C-alpha atoms as an extended CHARMM CRD file, in Angstrom:
* protein
*
       179  EXT
         1         1  MET       CA              0.0200000000        0.1010000000       -0.0030000000  PROA      1               0.0000000000
         2         2  HSD       CA              1.1330000000        3.4850000000       -0.6210000000  PROA      2               0.0000000000
         3         3  SER       CA              2.1650000000        5.9150000000        2.1180000000  PROA      3               0.0000000000
         4         4  PHE       CA              0.3980000000        9.0400000000        3.1640000000  PROA      4               0.0000000000
         5         5  LEU       CA              2.9580000000       11.2180000000        1.5220000000  PROA      5               0.0000000000
         6         6  GLN       CA              2.8710000000        9.1960000000       -1.5610000000  PROA      6               0.0000000000
         7         7  ARG       CA             -0.9370000000        9.7150000000       -1.8970000000  PROA      7               0.0000000000
         8         8  GLY       CA             -0.5430000000       13.3550000000       -1.3200000000  PROA      8               0.0000000000
         9         9  ASN       CA              2.1580000000       13.6340000000       -3.6350000000  PROA      9               0.0000000000
        10        10  ALA       CA             -0.1090000000       12.0770000000       -6.3930000000  PROA      10              0.0000000000
        11        11  LEU       CA             -3.1170000000       14.0190000000       -5.7990000000  PROA      11              0.0000000000
        12        12  LEU       CA             -1.0970000000       17.3010000000       -5.6470000000  PROA      12              0.0000000000
        13        13  ALA       CA              0.3500000000       16.4580000000       -9.0330000000  PROA      13              0.0000000000
        14        14  TYR       CA             -2.7770000000       15.5460000000      -10.7540000000  PROA      14              0.0000000000
        15        15  THR       CA             -4.3250000000       18.8190000000       -9.3730000000  PROA      15              0.0000000000
        16        16  LEU       CA             -1.3430000000       20.9060000000      -10.7500000000  PROA      16              0.0000000000
        17        17  SER       CA             -1.7310000000       19.0720000000      -14.0840000000  PROA      17              0.0000000000
        18        18  VAL       CA             -5.4100000000       19.5250000000      -14.2030000000  PROA      18              0.0000000000
        19        19  LEU       CA             -5.1040000000       23.4220000000      -13.3220000000  PROA      19              0.0000000000
        20        20  ALA       CA             -2.0040000000       23.8650000000      -15.9610000000  PROA      20              0.0000000000
        21        21  CYS       CA             -4.5270000000       22.3660000000      -18.6840000000  PROA      21              0.0000000000
        22        22  LEU       CA             -7.5520000000       24.6110000000      -17.6370000000  PROA      22              0.0000000000
        23        23  THR       CA             -5.0190000000       27.8340000000      -17.6040000000  PROA      23              0.0000000000
        24        24  PHE       CA             -3.8940000000       26.9590000000      -20.9170000000  PROA      24              0.0000000000
        25        25  ALA       CA             -7.4330000000       26.3840000000      -22.4120000000  PROA      25              0.0000000000
        26        26  CYS       CA             -8.4890000000       29.6190000000      -21.0900000000  PROA      26              0.0000000000
        27        27  PHE       CA             -5.4880000000       31.2780000000      -22.4360000000  PROA      27              0.0000000000
        28        28  ILE       CA             -6.3340000000       29.6800000000      -26.0010000000  PROA      28              0.0000000000
        29        29  THR       CA            -10.0930000000       31.2730000000      -25.8060000000  PROA      29              0.0000000000
        30        30  THR       CA             -8.5280000000       34.8730000000      -25.8660000000  PROA      30              0.0000000000
        31        31  VAL       CA             -5.3290000000       34.8670000000      -27.7590000000  PROA      31              0.0000000000
        32        32  PHE       CA             -6.6060000000       35.4690000000      -31.0240000000  PROA      32              0.0000000000
        33        33  LEU       CA             -8.7620000000       38.3390000000      -30.1030000000  PROA      33              0.0000000000
        34        34  ASN       CA             -8.5550000000       41.6130000000      -31.6970000000  PROA      34              0.0000000000
        35        35  TYR       CA             -7.5240000000       44.4000000000      -29.2020000000  PROA      35              0.0000000000
        36        36  LYS       CA             -7.0900000000       47.2350000000      -31.3770000000  PROA      36              0.0000000000
        37        37  THR       CA             -9.5330000000       50.2220000000      -31.2580000000  PROA      37              0.0000000000
        38        38  GLU       CA             -9.8390000000       53.8290000000      -32.4420000000  PROA      38              0.0000000000
        39        39  ALA       CA             -8.2100000000       56.5940000000      -30.7890000000  PROA      39              0.0000000000
        40        40  ASP       CA             -8.6980000000       60.5260000000      -31.6420000000  PROA      40              0.0000000000
        41        41  ILE       CA             -5.5290000000       62.4770000000      -30.6210000000  PROA      41              0.0000000000
        42        42  THR       CA             -5.6330000000       66.3960000000      -31.4010000000  PROA      42              0.0000000000
        43        43  PRO       CA             -2.9650000000       68.6560000000      -29.9150000000  PROA      43              0.0000000000
        44        44  VAL       CA             -4.4540000000       71.9350000000      -29.0020000000  PROA      44              0.0000000000
        45        45  LYS       CA             -1.3540000000       74.3510000000      -27.9980000000  PROA      45              0.0000000000
        46        46  ILE       CA              2.2450000000       73.5160000000      -29.3030000000  PROA      46              0.0000000000
        47        47  VAL       CA              5.2580000000       75.4240000000      -27.8540000000  PROA      47              0.0000000000
        48        48  VAL       CA              8.8630000000       74.8360000000      -28.1130000000  PROA      48              0.0000000000
        49        49  LYS       CA             11.6330000000       76.2720000000      -25.6900000000  PROA      49              0.0000000000
        50        50  ASN       CA             15.1950000000       76.1400000000      -25.6430000000  PROA      50              0.0000000000
        51        51  VAL       CA             16.1710000000       75.7300000000      -21.7400000000  PROA      51              0.0000000000
        52        52  PRO       CA             18.9250000000       74.4360000000      -19.9160000000  PROA      52              0.0000000000
        53        53  ASP       CA             18.6000000000       70.5720000000      -18.8280000000  PROA      53              0.0000000000
        54        54  TYR       CA             19.8900000000       70.9080000000      -15.3700000000  PROA      54              0.0000000000
        55        55  SER       CA             19.4040000000       67.0610000000      -14.7370000000  PROA      55              0.0000000000
        56        56  ALA       CA             22.0530000000       66.0050000000      -17.2200000000  PROA      56              0.0000000000
        57        57  SER       CA             24.2380000000       68.9190000000      -18.2070000000  PROA      57              0.0000000000
        58        58  ARG       CA             24.0980000000       72.6500000000      -18.3510000000  PROA      58              0.0000000000
        59        59  GLU       CA             23.4700000000       72.6160000000      -22.2360000000  PROA      59              0.0000000000
        60        60  LYS       CA             20.4870000000       74.0540000000      -23.6640000000  PROA      60              0.0000000000
        61        61  ASN       CA             17.9200000000       71.6750000000      -25.3260000000  PROA      61              0.0000000000
        62        62  ASP       CA             14.8420000000       71.8690000000      -26.7670000000  PROA      62              0.0000000000
        63        63  LEU       CA             11.6680000000       71.1940000000      -24.4790000000  PROA      63              0.0000000000
        64        64  GLY       CA              8.5270000000       70.9250000000      -26.0100000000  PROA      64              0.0000000000
        65        65  PHE       CA              4.8070000000       71.7050000000      -24.5010000000  PROA      65              0.0000000000
        66        66  LEU       CA              1.6860000000       70.1340000000      -25.5860000000  PROA      66              0.0000000000
        67        67  THR       CA             -1.8360000000       70.5530000000      -24.6010000000  PROA      67              0.0000000000
        68        68  LEU       CA             -4.0910000000       67.9640000000      -26.4020000000  PROA      68              0.0000000000
        69        69  ASP       CA             -7.3950000000       66.2150000000      -26.5540000000  PROA      69              0.0000000000
        70        70  LEU       CA             -7.5040000000       62.4380000000      -26.2460000000  PROA      70              0.0000000000
        71        71  GLN       CA            -10.8150000000       60.5280000000      -26.7100000000  PROA      71              0.0000000000
        72        72  THR       CA            -11.1530000000       56.6030000000      -27.0720000000  PROA      72              0.0000000000
        73        73  ASP       CA            -13.2160000000       53.9330000000      -25.8220000000  PROA      73              0.0000000000
        74        74  LEU       CA            -11.6490000000       50.9190000000      -24.5110000000  PROA      74              0.0000000000
        75        75  THR       CA            -14.4490000000       49.4830000000      -22.9630000000  PROA      75              0.0000000000
        76        76  ASN       CA            -14.3530000000       46.3920000000      -25.5710000000  PROA      76              0.0000000000
        77        77  LEU       CA            -10.9010000000       45.4440000000      -24.6060000000  PROA      77              0.0000000000
        78        78  PHE       CA            -11.8520000000       43.9150000000      -21.3970000000  PROA      78              0.0000000000
        79        79  ASN       CA            -13.0240000000       40.4100000000      -20.9060000000  PROA      79              0.0000000000
        80        80  TRP       CA            -12.3500000000       37.8760000000      -18.3550000000  PROA      80              0.0000000000
        81        81  ASN       CA             -8.9040000000       37.2350000000      -19.1410000000  PROA      81              0.0000000000
        82        82  VAL       CA             -7.9010000000       41.0150000000      -18.7700000000  PROA      82              0.0000000000
        83        83  LYS       CA             -6.6180000000       42.3550000000      -15.4030000000  PROA      83              0.0000000000
        84        84  GLN       CA             -5.6300000000       45.7560000000      -16.4240000000  PROA      84              0.0000000000
        85        85  LEU       CA             -4.4180000000       47.9840000000      -19.0830000000  PROA      85              0.0000000000
        86        86  PHE       CA             -1.2500000000       50.0820000000      -19.1310000000  PROA      86              0.0000000000
        87        87  LEU       CA             -1.7320000000       52.9750000000      -21.6850000000  PROA      87              0.0000000000
        88        88  TYR       CA              1.0090000000       55.1800000000      -22.6690000000  PROA      88              0.0000000000
        89        89  LEU       CA              1.0920000000       58.0690000000      -25.3170000000  PROA      89              0.0000000000
        90        90  THR       CA              4.4200000000       58.3700000000      -27.2590000000  PROA      90              0.0000000000
        91        91  ALA       CA              5.5960000000       60.9120000000      -29.4820000000  PROA      91              0.0000000000
        92        92  GLU       CA              7.9890000000       59.7090000000      -32.2970000000  PROA      92              0.0000000000
        93        93  TYR       CA             10.1390000000       61.9580000000      -34.5180000000  PROA      93              0.0000000000
        94        94  GLU       CA             13.3300000000       61.9210000000      -36.4510000000  PROA      94              0.0000000000
        95        95  THR       CA             16.4800000000       64.5450000000      -36.0210000000  PROA      95              0.0000000000
        96        96  ALA       CA             19.7040000000       64.9570000000      -37.7940000000  PROA      96              0.0000000000
        97        97  ASN       CA             21.2800000000       63.1440000000      -34.7840000000  PROA      97              0.0000000000
        98        98  ASN       CA             18.8930000000       60.1540000000      -34.3250000000  PROA      98              0.0000000000
        99        99  LYS       CA             17.0290000000       58.1400000000      -37.0450000000  PROA      99              0.0000000000
       100       100  LEU       CA             14.1410000000       57.4510000000      -34.2460000000  PROA      100             0.0000000000
       101       101  ASN       CA             13.3470000000       59.3370000000      -31.2900000000  PROA      101             0.0000000000
       102       102  GLN       CA             10.5740000000       57.9630000000      -29.0230000000  PROA      102             0.0000000000
       103       103  VAL       CA              9.4430000000       59.8810000000      -26.0080000000  PROA      103             0.0000000000
       104       104  VAL       CA              6.8440000000       58.6800000000      -23.4660000000  PROA      104             0.0000000000
       105       105  LEU       CA              4.3570000000       61.9520000000      -22.7780000000  PROA      105             0.0000000000
       106       106  TRP       CA              1.6660000000       60.4480000000      -20.7240000000  PROA      106             0.0000000000
       107       107  ASP       CA              0.5630000000       57.0060000000      -19.1550000000  PROA      107             0.0000000000
       108       108  ARG       CA             -2.2410000000       55.5510000000      -17.2910000000  PROA      108             0.0000000000
       109       109  ILE       CA             -3.3930000000       52.2540000000      -15.7860000000  PROA      109             0.0000000000
       110       110  ILE       CA             -6.9890000000       51.2190000000      -16.0410000000  PROA      110             0.0000000000
       111       111  LEU       CA             -8.1200000000       48.4790000000      -13.8970000000  PROA      111             0.0000000000
       112       112  ARG       CA            -11.0080000000       45.9420000000      -14.8400000000  PROA      112             0.0000000000
       113       113  GLY       CA            -14.1000000000       47.5310000000      -13.6130000000  PROA      113             0.0000000000
       114       114  GLU       CA            -12.9480000000       51.2940000000      -13.9190000000  PROA      114             0.0000000000
       115       115  ASN       CA            -14.3690000000       53.5310000000      -16.5810000000  PROA      115             0.0000000000
       116       116  ALA       CA            -12.3930000000       52.9220000000      -19.9030000000  PROA      116             0.0000000000
       117       117  LYS       CA            -13.8340000000       55.7000000000      -21.8020000000  PROA      117             0.0000000000
       118       118  LEU       CA            -11.3200000000       58.5310000000      -22.0210000000  PROA      118             0.0000000000
       119       119  ASN       CA            -12.3730000000       62.0440000000      -22.7760000000  PROA      119             0.0000000000
       120       120  TYR       CA             -9.4790000000       64.3960000000      -22.0280000000  PROA      120             0.0000000000
       121       121  LYS       CA             -9.8760000000       68.1510000000      -22.9670000000  PROA      121             0.0000000000
       122       122  ASN       CA             -6.9230000000       70.3770000000      -22.7240000000  PROA      122             0.0000000000
       123       123  MET       CA             -4.9650000000       67.6820000000      -21.1220000000  PROA      123             0.0000000000
       124       124  ASN       CA             -1.1630000000       68.4630000000      -20.3710000000  PROA      124             0.0000000000
       125       125  THR       CA              1.4480000000       65.9450000000      -20.8630000000  PROA      125             0.0000000000
       126       126  LYS       CA              2.5590000000       64.1240000000      -17.7000000000  PROA      126             0.0000000000
       127       127  TYR       CA              6.1560000000       63.8050000000      -18.6070000000  PROA      127             0.0000000000
       128       128  TYR       CA              8.7200000000       66.4830000000      -20.2010000000  PROA      128             0.0000000000
       129       129  PHE       CA              9.1560000000       66.4200000000      -23.8930000000  PROA      129             0.0000000000
       130       130  TRP       CA             12.8340000000       66.7450000000      -23.8700000000  PROA      130             0.0000000000
       131       131  ASP       CA             15.1630000000       66.4220000000      -27.0550000000  PROA      131             0.0000000000
       132       132  ASP       CA             18.7390000000       65.4990000000      -26.5470000000  PROA      132             0.0000000000
       133       133  GLY       CA             19.5540000000       68.4750000000      -28.7950000000  PROA      133             0.0000000000
       134       134  ASN       CA             17.8510000000       71.1290000000      -30.7280000000  PROA      134             0.0000000000
       135       135  GLY       CA             15.7290000000       68.7840000000      -32.6810000000  PROA      135             0.0000000000
       136       136  LEU       CA             12.3280000000       69.9060000000      -31.8710000000  PROA      136             0.0000000000
       137       137  ARG       CA             12.1920000000       73.4670000000      -33.3000000000  PROA      137             0.0000000000
       138       138  GLY       CA             10.5400000000       73.5750000000      -36.7220000000  PROA      138             0.0000000000
       139       139  ASN       CA             10.3800000000       69.7120000000      -36.6330000000  PROA      139             0.0000000000
       140       140  LYS       CA              7.6530000000       69.0430000000      -39.1670000000  PROA      140             0.0000000000
       141       141  ASN       CA              6.6860000000       65.3010000000      -38.4560000000  PROA      141             0.0000000000
       142       142  ILE       CA              6.0380000000       64.5320000000      -34.9900000000  PROA      142             0.0000000000
       143       143  THR       CA              3.5580000000       61.4570000000      -34.6560000000  PROA      143             0.0000000000
       144       144  LEU       CA              1.3040000000       61.1420000000      -31.6050000000  PROA      144             0.0000000000
       145       145  THR       CA              0.4870000000       57.3990000000      -30.9400000000  PROA      145             0.0000000000
       146       146  LEU       CA             -1.6170000000       55.6920000000      -28.0550000000  PROA      146             0.0000000000
       147       147  SER       CA             -0.4440000000       52.3390000000      -27.1970000000  PROA      147             0.0000000000
       148       148  TRP       CA             -1.4920000000       49.6550000000      -24.5010000000  PROA      148             0.0000000000
       149       149  ASN       CA             -0.1960000000       46.7190000000      -22.9110000000  PROA      149             0.0000000000
       150       150  ILE       CA             -2.8320000000       44.3220000000      -21.8640000000  PROA      150             0.0000000000
       151       151  ILE       CA             -2.0250000000       42.6470000000      -18.3240000000  PROA      151             0.0000000000
       152       152  PRO       CA             -3.8170000000       39.1950000000      -18.5510000000  PROA      152             0.0000000000
       153       153  ASN       CA             -4.6740000000       36.5550000000      -16.0510000000  PROA      153             0.0000000000
       154       154  ALA       CA             -2.9310000000       33.9680000000      -18.1150000000  PROA      154             0.0000000000
       155       155  GLY       CA             -0.9460000000       34.3000000000      -21.4560000000  PROA      155             0.0000000000
       156       156  PHE       CA              1.0420000000       36.8610000000      -23.3990000000  PROA      156             0.0000000000
       157       157  LEU       CA              1.5050000000       40.4860000000      -22.5440000000  PROA      157             0.0000000000
       158       158  PRO       CA              0.8040000000       41.9150000000      -26.1210000000  PROA      158             0.0000000000
       159       159  ASN       CA              1.6980000000       45.4990000000      -26.9730000000  PROA      159             0.0000000000
       160       160  ILE       CA             -1.0710000000       47.0400000000      -29.0190000000  PROA      160             0.0000000000
       161       161  PHE       CA             -1.2670000000       50.3950000000      -30.9430000000  PROA      161             0.0000000000
       162       162  ALA       CA             -4.4350000000       52.1950000000      -31.5390000000  PROA      162             0.0000000000
       163       163  HSD       CA             -5.7770000000       52.9720000000      -35.0600000000  PROA      163             0.0000000000
       164       164  GLY       CA             -5.3360000000       56.4790000000      -35.5720000000  PROA      164             0.0000000000
       165       165  SER       CA             -2.2230000000       58.6720000000      -34.7800000000  PROA      165             0.0000000000
       166       166  HSD       CA             -1.7870000000       62.4180000000      -35.1430000000  PROA      166             0.0000000000
       167       167  SER       CA              1.0860000000       64.3260000000      -36.8210000000  PROA      167             0.0000000000
       168       168  PHE       CA              1.8500000000       67.5350000000      -36.2700000000  PROA      168             0.0000000000
       169       169  GLU       CA              5.0150000000       70.1990000000      -36.4840000000  PROA      169             0.0000000000
       170       170  PHE       CA              6.7240000000       72.3210000000      -33.8890000000  PROA      170             0.0000000000
       171       171  PRO       CA              6.7630000000       76.1780000000      -34.4080000000  PROA      171             0.0000000000
       172       172  VAL       CA             10.1170000000       77.4650000000      -36.3200000000  PROA      172             0.0000000000
       173       173  GLU       CA             10.5780000000       80.0860000000      -33.2760000000  PROA      173             0.0000000000
       174       174  TYR       CA             11.2950000000       79.5240000000      -29.7970000000  PROA      174             0.0000000000
       175       175  THR       CA              8.8150000000       80.8070000000      -27.2680000000  PROA      175             0.0000000000
       176       176  THR       CA             10.4380000000       83.2130000000      -25.0490000000  PROA      176             0.0000000000
       177       177  SER       CA              8.0230000000       83.4550000000      -21.9440000000  PROA      177             0.0000000000
       178       178  ARG       CA              9.2710000000       82.4810000000      -18.6980000000  PROA      178             0.0000000000
       179       179  MET       CA              8.3400000000       79.1820000000      -17.4210000000  PROA      179             0.0000000000
């Protein structure tokens, strides 16, 4: 006859095997869903200044200020396998020094059960829009994109880009008002 420990080990191994199979089956039911949706991003006010960057060096770098409108409805992204969404707004642009620059301007975490309809008017960015030189003034192709990571209960951590990005240009002259 088997001892108490052998029977407990067999029961635990069987239970873990069944739970692993159920978790995989649950993951398969949501892995092929389309998690894209529309996002409307519109800059309202665009300003660029040339100010000293005291965090790294005393050189003057470009600092962009944006006020924007953001509207999107993310309620259809939530299902039983989505715990939360990590949203972030990025700006991509090209300068003479760098082929691709990406700056995160804003982020937010939306938990399941929270209001997932975003309707921001005249929203300021959460993070500074620094350039490591003078690449913002007169730049004609800054692209704002809303993206999100889906934090699942089981499965992959996908990185999704919203349908709809917005391109704009910074002014060719620096704003001289004080900060």
